[in-house]
C-alpha positions as CSV (number, residue, x, y, z in Angstrom):
1,M,2.1,-9.2,14.5
2,T,2.6,-9.2,18.3
3,W,0.6,-6.3,19.8
4,T,2.0,-4.9,23.1
5,R,-0.1,-3.1,25.7
6,A,1.6,0.2,24.9
7,A,1.1,-0.2,21.2
8,V,-2.6,-1.0,21.5
9,A,-3.2,1.8,24.1
10,A,-1.8,4.3,21.6
11,M,-4.6,3.4,19.2
12,V,-7.5,3.6,21.7
13,D,-10.3,6.2,22.0
14,H,-11.3,5.7,25.6
15,T,-15.1,6.2,25.4
16,L,-18.0,7.3,27.6
17,L,-21.3,7.9,25.7
18,K,-23.8,6.7,28.2
19,P,-26.9,9.0,28.5
20,E,-26.5,9.1,32.3
21,A,-22.8,10.2,32.2
22,R,-22.1,13.2,34.4
23,A,-19.3,15.7,34.4
24,A,-17.7,13.8,37.3
25,D,-17.7,10.6,35.2
26,V,-16.0,12.4,32.3
27,S,-13.3,13.8,34.7
28,A,-12.7,10.3,35.9
29,L,-12.6,9.0,32.3
30,V,-9.9,11.6,31.4
31,A,-7.8,10.7,34.5
32,E,-8.0,7.0,33.6
33,A,-7.1,7.7,30.0
34,A,-4.0,9.5,31.1
35,D,-3.1,6.7,33.4
36,L,-3.6,4.1,30.6
37,G,-1.7,6.0,28.0
38,V,-4.5,6.0,25.4
39,Y,-4.6,8.2,22.3
40,A,-8.0,10.0,22.9
41,V,-11.2,10.2,24.9
42,C,-14.6,10.2,23.2
43,V,-17.5,11.9,24.9
44,S,-20.9,13.4,24.1
45,P,-20.8,17.0,22.7
46,S,-22.2,18.6,25.9
47,L,-19.4,17.1,27.9
48,V,-16.5,18.2,25.6
49,P,-15.7,21.3,27.8
50,V,-15.3,19.0,30.8
51,A,-13.0,16.6,28.9
52,A,-11.0,19.5,27.4
53,G,-10.6,21.2,30.7
54,G,-8.7,18.2,32.2
55,S,-7.3,16.5,29.1
56,S,-3.6,17.0,29.8
57,G,-2.8,16.8,26.1
58,L,-5.2,14.0,25.2
59,V,-7.1,14.3,22.0
60,I,-10.8,14.9,22.6
61,A,-13.3,13.3,20.2
62,A,-17.0,14.1,20.2
63,V,-19.9,12.4,18.5
64,A,-22.5,14.0,16.1
65,G,-25.9,12.7,15.2
66,F,-25.5,10.1,17.8
67,P,-26.7,7.4,18.1
68,S,-29.4,7.2,15.5
69,G,-28.0,9.2,12.6
70,K,-31.5,10.5,11.9
71,H,-30.7,14.1,12.6
72,V,-30.9,16.7,9.8
73,S,-27.5,17.2,8.2
74,D,-27.3,20.9,9.2
75,I,-27.9,19.8,12.8
76,K,-25.1,17.3,12.7
77,A,-22.8,19.9,11.2
78,Q,-23.7,22.5,13.8
79,E,-23.3,19.9,16.6
80,A,-19.8,19.0,15.2
81,A,-18.8,22.7,14.9
82,L,-19.9,23.5,18.5
83,A,-17.9,20.5,19.8
84,V,-14.8,21.5,18.0
85,A,-15.2,25.1,19.2
86,A,-15.4,23.7,22.8
87,G,-12.1,21.7,22.3
88,A,-12.7,18.6,20.3
89,G,-10.1,17.7,17.7
90,E,-12.0,14.8,16.3
91,V,-15.7,14.2,15.4
92,D,-17.4,10.8,15.1
93,M,-20.6,11.3,13.1
94,V,-23.3,8.8,12.4
95,I,-24.8,8.3,8.9
96,D,-28.4,7.9,8.2
97,V,-28.5,4.1,8.1
98,G,-31.9,4.0,6.5
99,A,-30.7,6.1,3.5
100,A,-27.7,3.7,3.1
101,V,-30.0,0.6,3.3
102,A,-32.2,2.2,0.7
103,G,-29.2,2.7,-1.6
104,D,-29.4,6.5,-1.4
105,L,-25.6,7.0,-1.5
106,A,-26.0,10.6,-2.6
107,A,-27.8,11.4,0.6
108,V,-25.1,9.6,2.6
109,R,-22.3,11.5,0.8
110,A,-24.1,14.8,1.2
111,D,-24.6,14.2,5.0
112,V,-20.9,13.5,5.5
113,A,-19.9,16.4,3.3
114,A,-22.0,18.8,5.4
115,V,-20.2,17.8,8.6
116,R,-16.8,17.9,6.8
117,A,-17.5,21.5,5.7
118,A,-18.4,22.5,9.2
119,V,-15.2,21.1,10.8
120,P,-12.5,21.4,8.1
121,D,-9.7,21.1,10.5
122,A,-11.0,18.3,12.7
123,V,-10.4,14.6,12.1
124,L,-13.7,13.2,10.8
125,K,-14.8,9.6,11.5
126,V,-17.9,8.3,9.9
127,I,-19.9,5.7,11.8
128,V,-21.5,3.4,9.2
129,E,-23.2,0.8,11.6
130,S,-21.5,-2.0,9.7
131,A,-23.5,-4.8,11.5
132,A,-26.8,-3.2,10.4
133,L,-25.6,-2.7,6.8
134,L,-24.4,-6.3,6.5
135,T,-27.6,-7.7,8.0
136,L,-30.0,-5.5,6.1
137,A,-28.3,-4.8,2.8
138,G,-25.2,-6.9,2.4
139,E,-21.5,-6.5,1.8
140,Q,-21.7,-4.4,-1.3
141,T,-23.7,-1.7,0.5
142,L,-21.0,-1.5,3.2
143,V,-18.4,-1.1,0.5
144,E,-20.4,1.6,-1.3
145,V,-21.1,3.5,1.9
146,C,-17.4,3.5,2.9
147,R,-16.5,4.8,-0.6
148,A,-19.1,7.6,-0.2
149,A,-17.7,8.6,3.2
150,A,-14.2,8.7,1.7
151,E,-15.3,10.7,-1.3
152,A,-16.9,13.2,1.1
153,G,-13.7,13.8,3.0
154,A,-13.7,11.4,5.9
155,E,-10.3,10.4,7.5
156,F,-11.9,7.3,9.1
157,V,-14.8,5.0,8.6
158,K,-16.0,3.5,11.9
159,T,-17.9,0.3,12.4
160,S,-20.5,1.1,15.0
161,T,-22.0,3.3,17.7
162,G,-22.3,0.3,20.0
163,F,-26.0,1.2,20.5
164,H,-27.5,-0.5,17.5
165,P,-29.4,-3.8,18.1
166,A,-27.7,-5.4,15.1
167,G,-24.4,-5.4,16.9
168,G,-21.0,-3.8,17.0
169,A,-17.7,-4.4,15.3
170,S,-16.9,-7.7,13.5
171,V,-13.7,-8.9,12.0
172,R,-15.4,-9.4,8.6
173,A,-16.7,-5.8,8.6
174,V,-13.3,-4.4,9.4
175,E,-11.7,-6.5,6.6
176,I,-14.2,-5.2,4.1
177,M,-13.8,-1.6,5.2
178,A,-10.0,-1.7,5.2
179,A,-9.9,-3.4,1.8
180,T,-12.3,-0.8,0.4
181,V,-10.8,2.5,1.6
182,G,-7.4,1.7,3.1
183,P,-4.7,2.9,3.4
184,T,-5.9,6.4,2.4
185,V,-8.8,6.3,4.8
186,A,-8.4,4.6,8.2
187,V,-10.7,2.2,10.0
188,K,-11.9,2.5,13.6
189,A,-13.4,-0.6,15.1
190,S,-15.9,0.1,17.9
191,G,-18.8,-1.7,19.6
192,G,-18.5,-4.9,21.6
193,I,-14.7,-5.1,21.9
194,R,-14.3,-6.3,25.4
195,T,-11.2,-8.5,25.5
196,A,-7.6,-8.3,24.4
197,A,-8.3,-11.1,21.9
198,D,-11.2,-9.0,20.4
199,A,-8.9,-6.0,20.1
200,V,-6.1,-7.9,18.5
201,A,-8.5,-9.5,16.0
202,M,-9.7,-6.1,14.9
203,L,-6.2,-4.7,14.5
204,D,-5.1,-7.7,12.6
205,A,-8.1,-7.3,10.3
206,G,-7.0,-3.7,9.4
207,A,-8.3,-1.4,12.1
208,T,-6.0,1.4,13.1
209,R,-8.1,2.8,15.9
210,L,-10.3,1.2,18.6
211,G,-13.2,2.6,20.4
212,L,-13.3,1.0,23.9
213,S,-15.4,1.7,27.0
214,G,-13.8,-1.1,29.0
215,T,-10.3,-0.1,28.1
216,R,-8.5,-1.2,31.2
217,A,-9.8,-4.8,30.9
218,V,-8.7,-5.0,27.3
219,L,-5.2,-3.6,28.0
220,D,-4.8,-5.8,31.1
221,G,-4.9,-8.8,28.7
222,L,-1.8,-7.6,26.9
223,S,1.8,-7.6,28.0
């Protein structure tokens, strides 16, 4: 498939999750997102009101349990609920990767279900840290975690926070995830996607959403 600039832009969450991000940075992110024609912006929960205030119709996504996933499930759920109340339409939550590596799929499923229950009307994306799972536990664990997220009500499984030392998205991870839960549950590729070629590879592998921080550079590589 030939991916055009406009088609790829319409699948992008333009993302700013740096700890040092300021309100002014988010306002600039929203303005750039509108200029680029992307689908959504993704920001930290405390900055959702800033993004929502200047969104001009853009979808607002917020993260929960970010970036470690080691928060208590009730905290993740409350964080998600507060973000939605402030204007977010989507929530990207992080699983407890340690529980997944240990094979405690019941804990992973319950964690996702807690956030799902707290934000029943929001789109829920579950960040599985695919690079860490593949490195520490193997492909079958990635498959089982994606199934658990789907069973708990996620609309998306997402590769990465972009903050884990194991790395970000990979074509192999996206292929596994899409084969496991698609087409009922979608796949978001995020983390380390810096070029148009990277983006196209993820889309060709089965991703239907991209998390990008360097969005303009990626889109500039497309016609």
